[in-house]
TIVOGU-270456 format. One line per field, with one value per atom (N, C-alpha, C): residue number from 1; residue in three letters; atom name; x, y, z. Coordinates in steps of 0.02 Angstrom, whole numbers. Layout:
<sites>
i: NUM | ...
aa: ala | ...
at: CA | ...
u: X | ...
v: Y | ...
w: Z | ...
</sites>
This chain:
<sites>
i: 1 | 1 | 1 | 2 | 2 | 2 | 3 | 3 | 3 | 4 | 4 | 4 | 5 | 5 | 5 | 6 | 6 | 6 | 7 | 7 | 7 | 8 | 8 | 8 | 9 | 9 | 9 | 10 | 10 | 10 | 11 | 11 | 11 | 12 | 12 | 12 | 13 | 13 | 13 | 14 | 14 | 14 | 15 | 15 | 15 | 16 | 16 | 16 | 17 | 17 | 17 | 18 | 18 | 18 | 19 | 19 | 19 | 20 | 20 | 20 | 21 | 21 | 21 | 22 | 22 | 22 | 23 | 23 | 23 | 24 | 24 | 24 | 25 | 25 | 25 | 26 | 26 | 26 | 27 | 27 | 27 | 28 | 28 | 28 | 29 | 29 | 29 | 30 | 30 | 30 | 31 | 31 | 31 | 32 | 32 | 32 | 33 | 33 | 33 | 34 | 34 | 34 | 35 | 35 | 35 | 36 | 36 | 36 | 37 | 37 | 37 | 38 | 38 | 38 | 39 | 39 | 39 | 40 | 40 | 40 | 41 | 41 | 41 | 42 | 42 | 42 | 43 | 43 | 43 | 44 | 44 | 44 | 45 | 45 | 45 | 46 | 46 | 46 | 47 | 47 | 47 | 48 | 48 | 48 | 49 | 49 | 49 | 50 | 50 | 50 | 51 | 51 | 51 | 52 | 52 | 52 | 53 | 53 | 53 | 54 | 54 | 54 | 55 | 55 | 55 | 56 | 56 | 56 | 57 | 57 | 57 | 58 | 58 | 58 | 59 | 59 | 59 | 60 | 60 | 60 | 61 | 61 | 61 | 62 | 62 | 62 | 63 | 63 | 63 | 64 | 64 | 64 | 65 | 65 | 65 | 66 | 66 | 66 | 67 | 67 | 67 | 68 | 68 | 68 | 69 | 69 | 69 | 70 | 70 | 70 | 71 | 71 | 71 | 72 | 72 | 72 | 73 | 73 | 73 | 74 | 74 | 74 | 75 | 75 | 75 | 76 | 76 | 76 | 77 | 77 | 77 | 78 | 78 | 78 | 79 | 79 | 79 | 80 | 80 | 80 | 81 | 81 | 81 | 82 | 82 | 82 | 83 | 83 | 83 | 84 | 84 | 84 | 85 | 85 | 85 | 86 | 86 | 86 | 87 | 87 | 87 | 88 | 88 | 88 | 89 | 89 | 89 | 90 | 90 | 90 | 91 | 91 | 91 | 92 | 92 | 92 | 93 | 93 | 93 | 94 | 94 | 94 | 95 | 95 | 95 | 96 | 96 | 96 | 97 | 97 | 97 | 98 | 98 | 98 | 99 | 99 | 99 | 100 | 100 | 100 | 101 | 101 | 101 | 102 | 102 | 102 | 103 | 103 | 103 | 104 | 104 | 104 | 105 | 105 | 105 | 106 | 106 | 106 | 107 | 107 | 107 | 108 | 108 | 108 | 109 | 109 | 109 | 110 | 110 | 110 | 111 | 111 | 111 | 112 | 112 | 112 | 113 | 113 | 113 | 114 | 114 | 114 | 115 | 115 | 115 | 116 | 116 | 116 | 117 | 117 | 117 | 118 | 118 | 118 | 119 | 119 | 119 | 120 | 120 | 120 | 121 | 121 | 121 | 122 | 122 | 122 | 123 | 123 | 123 | 124 | 124 | 124 | 125 | 125 | 125 | 126 | 126 | 126 | 127 | 127 | 127 | 128 | 128 | 128 | 129 | 129 | 129 | 130 | 130 | 130 | 131 | 131 | 131 | 132 | 132 | 132 | 133 | 133 | 133 | 134 | 134 | 134 | 135 | 135 | 135 | 136 | 136 | 136 | 137 | 137 | 137 | 138 | 138 | 138 | 139 | 139 | 139 | 140 | 140 | 140 | 141 | 141 | 141 | 142 | 142 | 142 | 143 | 143 | 143 | 144 | 144 | 144 | 145 | 145 | 145 | 146 | 146 | 146 | 147 | 147 | 147 | 148 | 148 | 148 | 149 | 149 | 149 | 150 | 150 | 150 | 151 | 151 | 151 | 152 | 152 | 152 | 153 | 153 | 153 | 154 | 154 | 154 | 155 | 155 | 155 | 156 | 156 | 156 | 157 | 157 | 157 | 158 | 158 | 158 | 159 | 159 | 159 | 160 | 160 | 160 | 161 | 161 | 161 | 162 | 162 | 162 | 163 | 163 | 163 | 164 | 164 | 164 | 165 | 165 | 165 | 166 | 166 | 166 | 167 | 167 | 167 | 168 | 168 | 168 | 169 | 169 | 169 | 170 | 170 | 170 | 171 | 171 | 171 | 172 | 172 | 172 | 173 | 173 | 173
aa: met | met | met | ile | ile | ile | ile | ile | ile | pro | pro | pro | lys | lys | lys | arg | arg | arg | phe | phe | phe | glu | glu | glu | asn | asn | asn | ala | ala | ala | lys | lys | lys | tyr | tyr | tyr | glu | glu | glu | asp | asp | asp | val | val | val | pro | pro | pro | lys | lys | lys | asn | asn | asn | ile | ile | ile | gln | gln | gln | asn | asn | asn | leu | leu | leu | ile | ile | ile | lys | lys | lys | asp | asp | asp | ile | ile | ile | lys | lys | lys | glu | glu | glu | ser | ser | ser | arg | arg | arg | arg | arg | arg | gly | gly | gly | ile | ile | ile | tyr | tyr | tyr | ile | ile | ile | tyr | tyr | tyr | gly | gly | gly | thr | thr | thr | cys | cys | cys | gly | gly | gly | thr | thr | thr | gly | gly | gly | lys | lys | lys | thr | thr | thr | his | his | his | ile | ile | ile | ser | ser | ser | tyr | tyr | tyr | ala | ala | ala | ile | ile | ile | ala | ala | ala | lys | lys | lys | lys | lys | lys | ile | ile | ile | glu | glu | glu | asp | asp | asp | glu | glu | glu | lys | lys | lys | phe | phe | phe | lys | lys | lys | val | val | val | gln | gln | gln | phe | phe | phe | trp | trp | trp | ser | ser | ser | leu | leu | leu | pro | pro | pro | glu | glu | glu | leu | leu | leu | leu | leu | leu | arg | arg | arg | phe | phe | phe | phe | phe | phe | lys | lys | lys | arg | arg | arg | asp | asp | asp | phe | phe | phe | asp | asp | asp | glu | glu | glu | leu | leu | leu | asn | asn | asn | lys | lys | lys | leu | leu | leu | lys | lys | lys | asp | asp | asp | phe | phe | phe | gln | gln | gln | asn | asn | asn | ser | ser | ser | asn | asn | asn | phe | phe | phe | ile | ile | ile | gln | gln | gln | ile | ile | ile | met | met | met | asn | asn | asn | tyr | tyr | tyr | lys | lys | lys | gly | gly | gly | ile | ile | ile | leu | leu | leu | ile | ile | ile | ile | ile | ile | asp | asp | asp | asp | asp | asp | ile | ile | ile | gly | gly | gly | val | val | val | glu | glu | glu | lys | lys | lys | met | met | met | ser | ser | ser | glu | glu | glu | trp | trp | trp | val | val | val | glu | glu | glu | glu | glu | glu | thr | thr | thr | leu | leu | leu | tyr | tyr | tyr | ala | ala | ala | ile | ile | ile | ile | ile | ile | asn | asn | asn | lys | lys | lys | arg | arg | arg | tyr | tyr | tyr | glu | glu | glu | asp | asp | asp | val | val | val | leu | leu | leu | pro | pro | pro | thr | thr | thr | ile | ile | ile | phe | phe | phe | thr | thr | thr | ser | ser | ser | asn | asn | asn | asn | asn | asn | ser | ser | ser | pro | pro | pro | glu | glu | glu | glu | glu | glu | leu | leu | leu | ile | ile | ile | thr | thr | thr | arg | arg | arg | leu | leu | leu | gly | gly | gly | asp | asp | asp | arg | arg | arg | ile | ile | ile | val | val | val | ser | ser | ser | arg | arg | arg | ile | ile | ile | val | val | val | gly | gly | gly | ser | ser | ser | cys | cys | cys | asp | asp | asp | ile | ile | ile | ile | ile | ile | glu | glu | glu | leu | leu | leu | ser | ser | ser | gly | gly | gly | lys | lys | lys | asp | asp | asp | lys | lys | lys | arg | arg | arg | leu | leu | leu | asn | asn | asn
at: N | CA | C | N | CA | C | N | CA | C | N | CA | C | N | CA | C | N | CA | C | N | CA | C | N | CA | C | N | CA | C | N | CA | C | N | CA | C | N | CA | C | N | CA | C | N | CA | C | N | CA | C | N | CA | C | N | CA | C | N | CA | C | N | CA | C | N | CA | C | N | CA | C | N | CA | C | N | CA | C | N | CA | C | N | CA | C | N | CA | C | N | CA | C | N | CA | C | N | CA | C | N | CA | C | N | CA | C | N | CA | C | N | CA | C | N | CA | C | N | CA | C | N | CA | C | N | CA | C | N | CA | C | N | CA | C | N | CA | C | N | CA | C | N | CA | C | N | CA | C | N | CA | C | N | CA | C | N | CA | C | N | CA | C | N | CA | C | N | CA | C | N | CA | C | N | CA | C | N | CA | C | N | CA | C | N | CA | C | N | CA | C | N | CA | C | N | CA | C | N | CA | C | N | CA | C | N | CA | C | N | CA | C | N | CA | C | N | CA | C | N | CA | C | N | CA | C | N | CA | C | N | CA | C | N | CA | C | N | CA | C | N | CA | C | N | CA | C | N | CA | C | N | CA | C | N | CA | C | N | CA | C | N | CA | C | N | CA | C | N | CA | C | N | CA | C | N | CA | C | N | CA | C | N | CA | C | N | CA | C | N | CA | C | N | CA | C | N | CA | C | N | CA | C | N | CA | C | N | CA | C | N | CA | C | N | CA | C | N | CA | C | N | CA | C | N | CA | C | N | CA | C | N | CA | C | N | CA | C | N | CA | C | N | CA | C | N | CA | C | N | CA | C | N | CA | C | N | CA | C | N | CA | C | N | CA | C | N | CA | C | N | CA | C | N | CA | C | N | CA | C | N | CA | C | N | CA | C | N | CA | C | N | CA | C | N | CA | C | N | CA | C | N | CA | C | N | CA | C | N | CA | C | N | CA | C | N | CA | C | N | CA | C | N | CA | C | N | CA | C | N | CA | C | N | CA | C | N | CA | C | N | CA | C | N | CA | C | N | CA | C | N | CA | C | N | CA | C | N | CA | C | N | CA | C | N | CA | C | N | CA | C | N | CA | C | N | CA | C | N | CA | C | N | CA | C | N | CA | C | N | CA | C | N | CA | C | N | CA | C | N | CA | C | N | CA | C | N | CA | C | N | CA | C | N | CA | C | N | CA | C | N | CA | C | N | CA | C | N | CA | C | N | CA | C | N | CA | C | N | CA | C | N | CA | C | N | CA | C | N | CA | C | N | CA | C | N | CA | C | N | CA | C | N | CA | C | N | CA | C | N | CA | C | N | CA | C | N | CA | C | N | CA | C | N | CA | C | N | CA | C | N | CA | C | N | CA | C | N | CA | C | N | CA | C
u: -2004 | -1957 | -1994 | -1981 | -2010 | -1962 | -1988 | -1946 | -1967 | -1919 | -1936 | -1964 | -2006 | -2040 | -1991 | -1934 | -1885 | -1861 | -1863 | -1835 | -1888 | -1951 | -2005 | -1999 | -1973 | -1969 | -1901 | -1860 | -1795 | -1807 | -1776 | -1787 | -1722 | -1729 | -1671 | -1637 | -1675 | -1647 | -1596 | -1601 | -1554 | -1489 | -1487 | -1426 | -1375 | -1313 | -1262 | -1255 | -1241 | -1238 | -1187 | -1130 | -1080 | -1107 | -1148 | -1178 | -1234 | -1274 | -1327 | -1297 | -1240 | -1207 | -1187 | -1163 | -1145 | -1207 | -1261 | -1323 | -1351 | -1347 | -1373 | -1342 | -1279 | -1243 | -1233 | -1264 | -1249 | -1267 | -1321 | -1341 | -1292 | -1265 | -1217 | -1146 | -1126 | -1058 | -1050 | -1105 | -1105 | -1058 | -1041 | -999 | -1043 | -1022 | -1057 | -1030 | -1054 | -1032 | -1020 | -964 | -948 | -950 | -1000 | -1011 | -991 | -944 | -923 | -918 | -923 | -917 | -934 | -925 | -940 | -1015 | -1032 | -1102 | -1142 | -1202 | -1248 | -1238 | -1195 | -1183 | -1234 | -1281 | -1336 | -1328 | -1284 | -1272 | -1334 | -1367 | -1427 | -1484 | -1492 | -1543 | -1532 | -1470 | -1453 | -1467 | -1451 | -1460 | -1534 | -1577 | -1649 | -1675 | -1650 | -1670 | -1649 | -1590 | -1566 | -1610 | -1625 | -1666 | -1735 | -1765 | -1830 | -1825 | -1772 | -1762 | -1754 | -1712 | -1701 | -1766 | -1804 | -1867 | -1917 | -1919 | -1963 | -1947 | -1884 | -1864 | -1870 | -1905 | -1922 | -1861 | -1808 | -1751 | -1761 | -1733 | -1737 | -1685 | -1707 | -1663 | -1683 | -1633 | -1644 | -1601 | -1630 | -1595 | -1590 | -1530 | -1519 | -1470 | -1487 | -1437 | -1397 | -1331 | -1291 | -1304 | -1308 | -1324 | -1391 | -1440 | -1506 | -1500 | -1463 | -1454 | -1420 | -1368 | -1333 | -1377 | -1418 | -1467 | -1517 | -1539 | -1586 | -1556 | -1493 | -1459 | -1449 | -1428 | -1414 | -1477 | -1532 | -1596 | -1615 | -1605 | -1620 | -1577 | -1512 | -1466 | -1484 | -1500 | -1517 | -1579 | -1629 | -1691 | -1679 | -1644 | -1633 | -1585 | -1542 | -1497 | -1536 | -1592 | -1636 | -1668 | -1684 | -1719 | -1672 | -1609 | -1559 | -1581 | -1610 | -1637 | -1606 | -1541 | -1507 | -1522 | -1544 | -1557 | -1613 | -1657 | -1712 | -1700 | -1638 | -1622 | -1621 | -1632 | -1627 | -1556 | -1506 | -1437 | -1426 | -1451 | -1444 | -1481 | -1539 | -1576 | -1536 | -1503 | -1461 | -1400 | -1371 | -1313 | -1331 | -1392 | -1413 | -1449 | -1456 | -1492 | -1453 | -1486 | -1453 | -1467 | -1510 | -1525 | -1473 | -1488 | -1443 | -1455 | -1401 | -1403 | -1373 | -1410 | -1384 | -1372 | -1310 | -1292 | -1271 | -1312 | -1301 | -1262 | -1216 | -1180 | -1130 | -1096 | -1044 | -987 | -963 | -910 | -933 | -999 | -1023 | -1034 | -1034 | -1048 | -993 | -1012 | -963 | -931 | -866 | -830 | -823 | -837 | -827 | -808 | -786 | -769 | -830 | -888 | -950 | -967 | -962 | -977 | -929 | -865 | -815 | -829 | -843 | -856 | -920 | -971 | -1035 | -1027 | -994 | -982 | -940 | -887 | -843 | -882 | -923 | -961 | -1006 | -1042 | -1088 | -1049 | -1000 | -962 | -923 | -892 | -854 | -899 | -958 | -1005 | -1026 | -1042 | -1063 | -1004 | -945 | -885 | -873 | -876 | -864 | -917 | -980 | -1035 | -1043 | -1001 | -1002 | -1072 | -1096 | -1161 | -1151 | -1184 | -1174 | -1202 | -1161 | -1181 | -1164 | -1210 | -1199 | -1189 | -1134 | -1117 | -1116 | -1136 | -1123 | -1084 | -1042 | -1001 | -977 | -962 | -928 | -853 | -830 | -759 | -735 | -678 | -645 | -624 | -611 | -587 | -526 | -480 | -420 | -438 | -486 | -508 | -546 | -583 | -623 | -578 | -518 | -471 | -459 | -451 | -438 | -498 | -557 | -618 | -632 | -626 | -648 | -592 | -534 | -478 | -471 | -412 | -398 | -433 | -450 | -484 | -552 | -590 | -657 | -652 | -611 | -607 | -578 | -532 | -504 | -559 | -605 | -660 | -709 | -721 | -765 | -734 | -671 | -638 | -630 | -619 | -610 | -674 | -732 | -795 | -838 | -812 | -852 | -815 | -853 | -828 | -832 | -781 | -776 | -796 | -844 | -869 | -866 | -832 | -831 | -881 | -922 | -968 | -938 | -937 | -911 | -965 | -953 | -1000 | -1015 | -1057 | -1076 | -1132 | -1139 | -1191 | -1259 | -1298 | -1363 | -1414 | -1402 | -1448 | -1442 | -1385 | -1373 | -1395 | -1415 | -1435 | -1508
v: -1945 | -1892 | -1833 | -1775 | -1714 | -1684 | -1672 | -1643 | -1571 | -1524 | -1454 | -1443 | -1393 | -1379 | -1373 | -1341 | -1331 | -1398 | -1451 | -1515 | -1569 | -1550 | -1598 | -1633 | -1597 | -1625 | -1656 | -1666 | -1698 | -1769 | -1785 | -1850 | -1890 | -1954 | -1997 | -2000 | -1990 | -1989 | -1933 | -1881 | -1824 | -1837 | -1892 | -1909 | -1937 | -1912 | -1938 | -2014 | -2045 | -2119 | -2149 | -2116 | -2144 | -2147 | -2098 | -2099 | -2151 | -2156 | -2207 | -2277 | -2290 | -2355 | -2369 | -2318 | -2327 | -2339 | -2304 | -2312 | -2382 | -2406 | -2473 | -2526 | -2517 | -2567 | -2547 | -2492 | -2465 | -2513 | -2550 | -2596 | -2654 | -2676 | -2731 | -2706 | -2652 | -2627 | -2594 | -2566 | -2531 | -2472 | -2447 | -2387 | -2327 | -2273 | -2210 | -2174 | -2113 | -2071 | -2001 | -1972 | -1903 | -1864 | -1820 | -1780 | -1708 | -1682 | -1613 | -1574 | -1510 | -1465 | -1395 | -1348 | -1278 | -1267 | -1208 | -1191 | -1198 | -1226 | -1228 | -1284 | -1333 | -1387 | -1443 | -1437 | -1486 | -1539 | -1530 | -1582 | -1597 | -1546 | -1557 | -1586 | -1561 | -1587 | -1662 | -1680 | -1751 | -1791 | -1764 | -1800 | -1813 | -1764 | -1776 | -1827 | -1826 | -1876 | -1946 | -1951 | -2015 | -2037 | -1991 | -2007 | -2033 | -2000 | -2022 | -2092 | -2106 | -2172 | -2225 | -2211 | -2259 | -2273 | -2220 | -2228 | -2268 | -2255 | -2292 | -2366 | -2383 | -2453 | -2484 | -2448 | -2472 | -2481 | -2442 | -2441 | -2382 | -2387 | -2332 | -2279 | -2216 | -2160 | -2100 | -2064 | -2000 | -1948 | -1889 | -1834 | -1776 | -1752 | -1695 | -1646 | -1582 | -1530 | -1528 | -1529 | -1532 | -1475 | -1413 | -1360 | -1371 | -1395 | -1410 | -1466 | -1518 | -1575 | -1553 | -1512 | -1488 | -1444 | -1401 | -1361 | -1406 | -1458 | -1506 | -1540 | -1562 | -1594 | -1545 | -1484 | -1433 | -1419 | -1409 | -1396 | -1456 | -1516 | -1578 | -1585 | -1572 | -1578 | -1527 | -1465 | -1414 | -1435 | -1461 | -1483 | -1545 | -1594 | -1657 | -1648 | -1599 | -1586 | -1569 | -1535 | -1520 | -1583 | -1629 | -1691 | -1748 | -1743 | -1796 | -1861 | -1856 | -1915 | -1920 | -1932 | -1934 | -1998 | -2051 | -2113 | -2106 | -2059 | -2048 | -1989 | -1967 | -1909 | -1925 | -1874 | -1882 | -1899 | -1875 | -1891 | -1967 | -1998 | -2071 | -2107 | -2081 | -2113 | -2110 | -2054 | -2049 | -2095 | -2097 | -2141 | -2214 | -2233 | -2303 | -2316 | -2266 | -2273 | -2319 | -2369 | -2419 | -2409 | -2363 | -2351 | -2307 | -2284 | -2241 | -2169 | -2137 | -2068 | -2022 | -1969 | -1918 | -1854 | -1830 | -1769 | -1718 | -1667 | -1615 | -1557 | -1529 | -1468 | -1477 | -1533 | -1540 | -1492 | -1458 | -1409 | -1337 | -1325 | -1256 | -1237 | -1286 | -1274 | -1233 | -1193 | -1156 | -1205 | -1211 | -1262 | -1240 | -1286 | -1279 | -1348 | -1351 | -1416 | -1462 | -1434 | -1474 | -1500 | -1458 | -1479 | -1534 | -1525 | -1575 | -1642 | -1641 | -1703 | -1737 | -1697 | -1725 | -1756 | -1721 | -1748 | -1811 | -1808 | -1866 | -1926 | -1916 | -1972 | -2005 | -1965 | -1993 | -2027 | -1993 | -2020 | -2081 | -2080 | -2138 | -2198 | -2187 | -2242 | -2275 | -2235 | -2261 | -2295 | -2268 | -2298 | -2367 | -2371 | -2435 | -2486 | -2464 | -2511 | -2525 | -2496 | -2503 | -2488 | -2428 | -2404 | -2349 | -2354 | -2304 | -2235 | -2185 | -2116 | -2079 | -2037 | -1995 | -1924 | -1894 | -1826 | -1781 | -1718 | -1668 | -1612 | -1579 | -1525 | -1481 | -1419 | -1375 | -1386 | -1425 | -1436 | -1503 | -1504 | -1567 | -1600 | -1664 | -1695 | -1660 | -1638 | -1603 | -1538 | -1501 | -1438 | -1451 | -1505 | -1521 | -1535 | -1560 | -1573 | -1509 | -1454 | -1390 | -1368 | -1390 | -1372 | -1420 | -1485 | -1536 | -1577 | -1574 | -1613 | -1680 | -1709 | -1771 | -1832 | -1834 | -1894 | -1904 | -1850 | -1856 | -1870 | -1831 | -1838 | -1907 | -1932 | -1999 | -2052 | -2047 | -2095 | -2087 | -2024 | -2012 | -2041 | -2024 | -2048 | -2124 | -2152 | -2224 | -2264 | -2230 | -2266 | -2243 | -2197 | -2169 | -2170 | -2174 | -2160 | -2084 | -2054 | -1981 | -1961 | -1916 | -1892 | -1816 | -1789 | -1716 | -1696 | -1647 | -1618 | -1552 | -1541 | -1478 | -1444 | -1384 | -1347 | -1279 | -1243 | -1176 | -1180 | -1126 | -1120 | -1118 | -1171 | -1177 | -1127 | -1102 | -1052 | -985 | -973 | -909 | -909 | -967 | -972 | -956
w: 239 | 228 | 196 | 223 | 196 | 145 | 86 | 32 | 22 | 26 | 15 | -55 | -61 | -124 | -182 | -172 | -225 | -255 | -216 | -238 | -250 | -248 | -260 | -327 | -377 | -445 | -460 | -409 | -420 | -446 | -502 | -535 | -535 | -523 | -523 | -591 | -644 | -711 | -720 | -679 | -682 | -645 | -607 | -569 | -618 | -616 | -662 | -657 | -713 | -717 | -669 | -660 | -614 | -542 | -523 | -456 | -454 | -507 | -510 | -501 | -532 | -525 | -453 | -419 | -348 | -305 | -319 | -281 | -291 | -353 | -368 | -322 | -305 | -265 | -192 | -170 | -104 | -47 | -54 | 0 | 7 | -49 | -47 | -31 | -62 | -53 | 16 | 42 | 106 | 106 | 46 | 40 | 29 | 59 | 49 | -12 | -21 | -76 | -49 | -69 | -52 | -116 | -123 | -184 | -168 | -206 | -194 | -259 | -252 | -309 | -288 | -332 | -316 | -308 | -284 | -273 | -337 | -330 | -387 | -437 | -422 | -470 | -465 | -418 | -415 | -362 | -314 | -263 | -221 | -198 | -157 | -199 | -259 | -305 | -317 | -331 | -342 | -279 | -221 | -159 | -145 | -159 | -149 | -199 | -260 | -309 | -286 | -258 | -231 | -172 | -128 | -69 | -91 | -140 | -165 | -195 | -233 | -264 | -209 | -161 | -107 | -69 | -55 | -20 | -62 | -128 | -174 | -174 | -163 | -162 | -92 | -48 | 19 | 65 | 52 | 97 | 145 | 203 | 250 | 232 | 232 | 217 | 259 | 282 | 315 | 280 | 270 | 237 | 285 | 296 | 341 | 310 | 312 | 302 | 367 | 362 | 423 | 471 | 449 | 497 | 533 | 496 | 525 | 576 | 560 | 605 | 669 | 664 | 723 | 767 | 736 | 775 | 810 | 777 | 805 | 867 | 860 | 916 | 974 | 958 | 1010 | 1050 | 1016 | 1049 | 1092 | 1064 | 1099 | 1162 | 1156 | 1213 | 1267 | 1247 | 1295 | 1335 | 1300 | 1333 | 1376 | 1347 | 1383 | 1442 | 1439 | 1494 | 1557 | 1548 | 1604 | 1632 | 1587 | 1606 | 1624 | 1603 | 1613 | 1580 | 1520 | 1485 | 1415 | 1411 | 1347 | 1307 | 1339 | 1303 | 1252 | 1262 | 1215 | 1169 | 1164 | 1124 | 1050 | 1010 | 937 | 917 | 955 | 941 | 946 | 998 | 1007 | 951 | 931 | 876 | 811 | 796 | 736 | 743 | 803 | 815 | 802 | 818 | 810 | 744 | 701 | 638 | 591 | 564 | 521 | 447 | 429 | 358 | 325 | 265 | 229 | 253 | 272 | 297 | 245 | 228 | 182 | 222 | 220 | 255 | 202 | 195 | 145 | 176 | 137 | 156 | 213 | 216 | 266 | 249 | 298 | 288 | 293 | 297 | 304 | 377 | 421 | 491 | 524 | 574 | 613 | 661 | 656 | 695 | 768 | 812 | 884 | 909 | 971 | 999 | 1000 | 1016 | 1018 | 949 | 898 | 829 | 808 | 821 | 803 | 837 | 902 | 938 | 914 | 900 | 877 | 808 | 762 | 695 | 698 | 737 | 742 | 768 | 819 | 848 | 795 | 757 | 706 | 650 | 623 | 566 | 587 | 646 | 669 | 681 | 710 | 723 | 657 | 608 | 544 | 508 | 516 | 488 | 519 | 585 | 620 | 605 | 597 | 583 | 508 | 466 | 393 | 366 | 383 | 361 | 309 | 252 | 199 | 217 | 205 | 215 | 150 | 129 | 70 | 95 | 76 | 96 | 35 | 43 | -8 | 25 | -15 | 11 | -46 | -29 | -76 | -74 | -26 | -14 | -40 | -72 | -89 | -22 | -22 | 40 | 69 | 26 | 49 | 83 | 55 | 85 | 149 | 152 | 211 | 272 | 260 | 315 | 355 | 320 | 355 | 396 | 379 | 416 | 473 | 459 | 507 | 538 | 510 | 535 | 500 | 506 | 469 | 497 | 562 | 590 | 558 | 552 | 523 | 448 | 413 | 340 | 320 | 359 | 345 | 346 | 393 | 397 | 339 | 319 | 262 | 199 | 186 | 125 | 126 | 185 | 190 | 181 | 186 | 180 | 122 | 81 | 27 | -39 | -93 | -159 | -168 | -196 | -202 | -273 | -278 | -343 | -344 | -395 | -403 | -457 | -442 | -491 | -514 | -578 | -604 | -645 | -662 | -703 | -673 | -708 | -687 | -635 | -598 | -548 | -583 | -576 | -609 | -582 | -522 | -494 | -529 | -560 | -594 | -667 | -693 | -764 | -773
</sites>
């Protein structure tokens, strides 16, 4: 996993204890975590610290910013559409991924039918296979419904522990 320079020093000790307790049991509980709060409350920082901890413990983890993941899939689909070789696509690899998946910034994407179908496919597959996914968002689950619809949010809420982070924007301090 490649960690951006800004988050190289993310430490697991900085992760709130209630989230650490959920991470400790994530392999057994198979429940994900939905972390939300206003801008700058440390959601991405916490997520990178979690990813590093999970990787240190020799578990499989992938970290994706949702807009980046969607661009990756779109480019992949455009290219593979020419080749008609979807079985080797990155989308299929994510769909079949059995490790812990971290999706940062869900709810910031520009909604389209393609985005909705793609998100639904990934989230539903992980929901059905009882695979833990960690999400971060600026939106509460209730707010996310207006962005993504109740089918997607119902699966997120049904498979995740919900954690709200509060506080001031740390980027402005």
